[in-house]
Each structure stands twice: as structure tokens, then as C-alpha cells.
C-alpha positions as CSV (number, residue, x, y, z in Angstrom):
1,M,0.1,0.1,0.2
2,A,1.4,3.3,-1.1
3,R,2.2,5.7,2.2
4,K,0.1,8.8,2.0
5,P,1.8,11.8,1.7
6,D,2.7,13.8,5.0
7,P,1.8,17.9,4.0
8,D,4.7,18.3,6.4
9,K,7.2,16.7,4.9
10,K,6.9,18.4,1.7
11,R,6.6,21.6,3.2
12,Q,10.7,20.5,5.0
13,I,11.5,19.3,1.1
14,V,10.4,22.4,-0.2
15,E,11.9,24.7,2.3
16,A,15.4,22.8,2.1
17,A,15.3,23.1,-1.7
18,T,14.8,26.8,-1.4
19,Q,18.0,27.3,0.5
20,V,19.8,24.6,-1.7
21,F,18.7,26.0,-5.0
22,A,19.3,29.6,-3.7
23,G,22.7,28.8,-2.0
24,K,24.0,27.1,-5.2
25,G,22.3,27.6,-8.2
26,Y,20.1,25.2,-9.7
27,A,22.0,23.9,-12.0
28,A,24.9,23.1,-9.2
29,A,22.5,21.5,-6.5
30,R,22.1,18.3,-6.3
31,V,18.8,16.6,-5.2
32,I,20.8,14.3,-2.6
33,E,21.9,17.6,-1.0
34,V,18.3,18.8,-0.3
35,A,17.8,15.5,1.3
36,E,20.5,16.2,3.4
37,A,19.1,19.6,4.3
38,A,15.9,18.7,4.6
39,G,16.8,15.7,6.5
40,V,15.6,12.9,4.6
41,G,16.9,10.3,2.5
42,K,17.1,10.6,-1.4
43,G,14.5,8.2,-2.5
44,T,12.1,10.4,-0.1
45,I,12.5,13.3,-2.7
46,Y,11.1,11.6,-5.5
47,E,8.1,9.9,-3.5
48,Y,6.8,14.0,-3.5
49,F,8.7,15.0,-6.4
50,R,9.0,13.1,-9.9
51,S,12.5,15.2,-10.7
52,K,14.7,17.7,-9.7
53,E,12.7,20.5,-12.2
54,D,9.5,19.6,-10.8
55,L,10.6,19.9,-7.5
56,F,11.9,23.3,-8.7
57,F,8.5,24.3,-9.9
58,A,7.5,23.8,-6.5
59,V,10.1,25.9,-4.9
60,F,8.9,28.9,-7.7
61,E,5.0,28.3,-6.8
62,D,5.6,28.2,-2.9
63,M,7.6,31.6,-3.2
64,M,5.1,33.1,-5.6
65,A,2.4,32.0,-3.6
66,D,3.8,33.5,-0.5
67,T,4.0,37.2,-1.7
68,D,0.5,36.3,-3.2
69,S,-0.9,35.7,0.2
70,R,0.9,38.8,1.8
71,I,-0.9,41.1,-0.8
72,S,-4.3,39.7,-0.2
73,V,-4.2,39.9,3.4
74,T,-3.1,43.5,2.9
75,I,-6.0,44.0,0.8
76,A,-8.3,42.5,3.0
77,T,-6.9,43.9,5.8
78,V,-6.3,47.5,5.1
79,S,-9.3,50.1,4.9
80,G,-9.3,53.8,4.3
81,S,-8.9,55.6,1.2
82,A,-7.5,54.0,-2.1
83,A,-4.1,56.1,-1.4
84,D,-3.6,54.5,1.7
85,R,-4.7,51.2,0.6
86,L,-2.2,51.7,-2.6
87,R,1.0,52.8,0.0
88,A,0.0,49.3,2.3
89,V,0.2,46.7,-0.6
90,A,3.8,48.8,-2.0
91,D,4.9,48.2,1.7
92,A,3.7,44.3,1.4
93,V,4.9,43.6,-1.9
94,V,8.9,45.0,-0.9
95,T,8.7,43.8,2.8
96,A,7.6,40.5,1.8
97,W,11.3,40.0,-0.2
98,L,13.2,41.8,2.5
99,P,13.9,38.9,4.9
100,K,15.1,36.9,1.6
101,L,16.9,38.8,-0.7
102,D,19.6,36.2,0.0
103,R,16.9,34.4,-2.2
104,Y,16.2,36.1,-4.8
105,A,18.8,35.2,-7.3
106,L,15.5,32.2,-8.0
107,V,14.1,34.8,-9.5
108,M,16.5,34.8,-12.3
109,E,16.7,31.4,-12.6
110,F,12.8,31.2,-12.5
111,W,13.0,33.7,-15.5
112,S,15.6,31.9,-17.2
113,A,13.1,28.0,-16.7
114,A,10.5,30.2,-18.5
115,T,12.6,30.3,-21.5
116,V,14.8,27.2,-21.9
117,S,13.8,24.7,-19.1
118,P,11.8,21.4,-19.6
119,L,9.1,22.9,-17.9
120,R,9.6,26.4,-19.7
121,R,5.6,26.4,-20.4
122,R,4.6,25.4,-16.7
123,F,6.9,28.1,-15.6
124,K,5.6,30.4,-18.2
125,E,2.1,30.6,-17.5
126,S,2.6,30.5,-13.7
127,F,4.5,33.9,-14.2
128,Q,1.8,34.6,-16.7
129,Q,-1.2,34.0,-14.3
130,A,0.6,35.5,-11.2
131,Y,1.1,38.9,-13.2
132,D,-2.3,38.8,-14.6
133,G,-3.8,38.6,-10.9
134,F,-1.3,41.0,-9.6
135,R,-2.3,43.8,-12.7
136,R,-6.2,43.0,-11.8
137,V,-5.5,43.7,-7.4
138,I,-3.7,47.1,-8.2
139,T,-6.3,47.6,-11.3
140,A,-9.3,47.3,-9.1
141,L,-7.2,49.4,-6.7
142,L,-6.7,52.1,-8.8
143,Q,-10.5,52.1,-10.4
144,D,-12.1,52.1,-6.7
145,G,-10.2,55.5,-6.2
146,M,-11.4,56.8,-9.7
147,A,-14.9,55.8,-8.9
148,T,-14.7,57.9,-5.4
149,G,-13.4,60.6,-7.0
150,E,-10.1,60.4,-5.3
151,F,-8.3,59.9,-8.4
152,A,-8.8,61.6,-11.4
153,D,-10.8,60.0,-13.8
154,D,-8.9,59.9,-17.1
155,I,-6.2,57.5,-15.5
156,D,-5.3,54.3,-17.3
157,A,-5.9,52.2,-14.6
158,H,-4.5,48.7,-16.3
159,K,-1.6,50.3,-17.7
160,T,-0.2,52.5,-14.8
161,A,-0.8,48.8,-12.6
162,S,1.6,47.1,-15.1
163,A,4.4,50.0,-14.7
164,L,3.8,49.8,-10.3
165,I,4.4,46.2,-10.5
166,G,7.5,46.4,-13.3
167,T,8.8,48.8,-11.2
168,W,8.8,46.4,-8.2
169,D,10.2,44.4,-9.9
170,A,13.1,46.6,-10.6
171,L,13.7,47.7,-7.0
172,L,14.1,44.6,-5.9
173,L,16.4,43.3,-8.3
174,Q,18.9,46.5,-7.7
175,A,18.6,45.6,-4.0
176,W,19.6,42.2,-4.3
177,L,22.5,43.3,-6.7
178,D,23.4,46.3,-4.2
179,P,23.0,45.6,-0.2
180,D,23.1,49.7,0.5
181,F,19.7,50.0,-1.7
182,D,16.9,50.9,0.1
183,P,14.1,49.3,-1.9
184,L,11.3,50.2,0.3
185,G,12.3,53.7,0.5
186,A,12.7,54.2,-3.0
187,S,9.0,52.4,-3.5
188,R,7.7,54.8,-0.8
189,A,9.0,58.0,-2.7
190,F,8.0,57.1,-6.1
191,V,4.5,55.5,-4.7
192,E,4.3,59.2,-3.6
193,V,4.9,61.0,-6.9
194,L,2.7,58.6,-8.4
195,L,-0.1,59.5,-6.2
196,N,0.8,63.3,-6.8
197,G,0.0,62.2,-10.4
198,L,-3.1,60.7,-9.9
199,R,-5.1,62.5,-7.3
200,S,-8.1,64.7,-9.0
201,K,-7.6,67.9,-9.5
202,K,-11.2,68.3,-8.2
203,I,-9.7,67.7,-4.7
204,K,-8.3,70.4,-2.9
205,E,-4.9,69.6,-1.3
206,P,-4.7,70.2,2.3
207,S,-2.2,73.0,2.8
């Protein structure tokens, strides 16, 4: 009788794989090293994942899901103006990565996998779904501000959301490359500039 999968052990393996892949690079990392880091036998890895590529994709999905979860919680719990909610989402995106910038190298490998990996179609489709969902969230937030008159009514919310998400990607990349770079400060400064341009001219600015 096949052994029932243990979700805790699977989580343990994914976390170990994240550390090993981030530290050595996907190509150089070996499955036996992941097994040792997880405290399991090599055969156990294959009870949960068909291949090294499949395990790598699981790490990718886990990291994407963590960021998505933080954003979803922020959207659900933060109230106030559209501007305040946008500030909160921006902070959530950046702070989700600040404690684990040493793993950001994996993002570069995920992008590479979307072009050359045997699983490139799965990676590409997952990236597309993640970005589409993220754009929808930010677009809806901007549209809320437009509907209430907080933001100008001639904004292209979808394109603005796309550009903002691209900005966060670029800031995190710079933070990974330069340990002295402050992505949170840069993000906050940029969001304020953006909000200044988004605000409806009908709303009188506080003196």
C-alpha cells in the first residue's frame, strides 16, 4: 500500500530545496544535497516530486504564493483611502522580500526556466497567471480611487498598474545586486510621486 503523503514533510523538502537552490544555483545543486538539508533520504524526495525540475517548480510556486498571500491579506485588512491602500500594498510587496533577498537569485533562475527549462511552458503560464492576478488587484484599487473621485477619471488603470508592478520588480533586483540599496524607501518615494499625479484635480490639497 502506498504511503500517504505527509504535507509537513513536503513543506520541509520545499524549504530545504529553496535554501540549496538559492545557495548553489539550480544547475549546480544536487537532489542528494536537498535530501540532506531536509533530513530525509534521497528516495523520499522522489516520493513527492517526479524530478529535480518538478521540485524546482514547487519552489517557484511556493515563493509566488507567499508574496500573493501577503498582498491578499493586506488588501483584505487595510481600510481607508485608495491612496492608503496602495501605500500598504506597495509596502507589502517589498517587505515580503526584504528578509529573503539572498533568495532573489532564484527569481532570475525562474525567468531563465521560463525560456529554456523542460518545464518552460509551466513556468511561463504560471508567471502569466501571477502577473495577471497582480495587475487585476492593483487595477481594481486604482479604479476604486477613480470611482470615489479620489483619483482623476482619465487614468488608464491597467497600464498604470502594469508599470507599478514593473517598478517593484526592478527595485527588488537592485536591492539584490546592491546591499546598500533601500528598496522600501525607493518604493515609498515613487508611490508618493505617482499618487501626486493620480490625484483628482477636483480635490483640494491640504494646506
